[in-house]
C-alpha positions in Angstrom: -24.7 45.7 -5.3 -24.8 48.4 -2.7 -27.4 51.1 -3.1 -25.7 54.4 -3.8 -28.6 56.2 -2.1 -27.8 54.4 1.1 -24.1 55.2 0.8 -25.0 58.9 0.1 -27.2 58.9 3.2 -24.4 57.4 5.3 -21.9 59.9 4.1 -24.3 62.8 4.7 -24.8 61.6 8.3 -21.1 61.3 8.9 -20.8 64.9 7.6 -23.1 66.0 10.4 -20.9 64.3 13.0 -17.6 65.4 11.5 -17.5 69.0 13.0 -17.7 67.6 16.6 -14.8 65.3 15.9 -12.8 68.0 14.2 -13.1 70.3 17.2 -10.9 67.9 19.1 -8.5 67.4 16.2 -10.0 64.2 14.9 -12.1 63.0 12.0 -14.0 60.1 10.5 -13.7 58.6 7.0 -16.2 56.3 5.4 -14.6 53.0 4.2 -17.4 50.7 3.1 -21.0 49.4 3.7 -21.3 45.6 3.8 -24.3 43.6 4.9 -25.7 46.4 7.0 -22.4 47.3 8.7 -20.8 50.7 8.1 -17.0 50.4 8.3 -15.2 53.7 9.2 -11.7 54.8 9.8 -11.0 57.2 12.7 -8.2 59.6 11.9 -6.3 62.5 13.5 -6.6 62.7 17.3 -9.4 60.1 17.2 -7.0 57.4 16.0 -5.8 55.6 19.1 -7.9 57.7 21.5 -8.9 56.1 24.7 -12.5 57.1 24.1 -12.7 55.7 20.5 -15.1 52.9 21.4 -17.5 55.3 23.1 -17.3 57.7 20.1 -18.2 54.9 17.7 -20.8 53.1 19.7 -22.4 55.9 21.7 -22.1 58.6 19.1 -21.6 57.7 15.4 -23.5 54.3 15.5 -26.5 55.7 17.4 -26.8 58.6 14.9 -26.4 56.3 11.8 -29.0 53.8 13.2 -31.5 56.6 13.6 -30.9 58.3 10.3 -30.3 55.4 7.9 -32.6 52.5 8.3 -30.4 50.1 6.4 -27.5 50.5 8.9 -27.3 47.7 11.5 -23.9 48.4 13.1 -20.8 50.6 12.8 -17.3 49.1 13.1 -13.8 50.5 12.7 -11.9 49.2 9.6 -9.3 47.5 11.8 -11.9 44.9 13.1 
């Protein structure tokens, strides 16, 4: 069973990142948290963007790793 406190912390952290993505017409949606991996869906202008890997690995993942100790990685839902 997934700890609801962990999911709440993940969602709260994504809410901190969201305004930066929305400035460029994009957004991020939480999908699931399985075995330490946060699965997200990039939407809007972020979907299919050439910089999506950088946004996930160098942005969203770093912030989640720092703020939620249970997080080990972040991956897009399509993987």
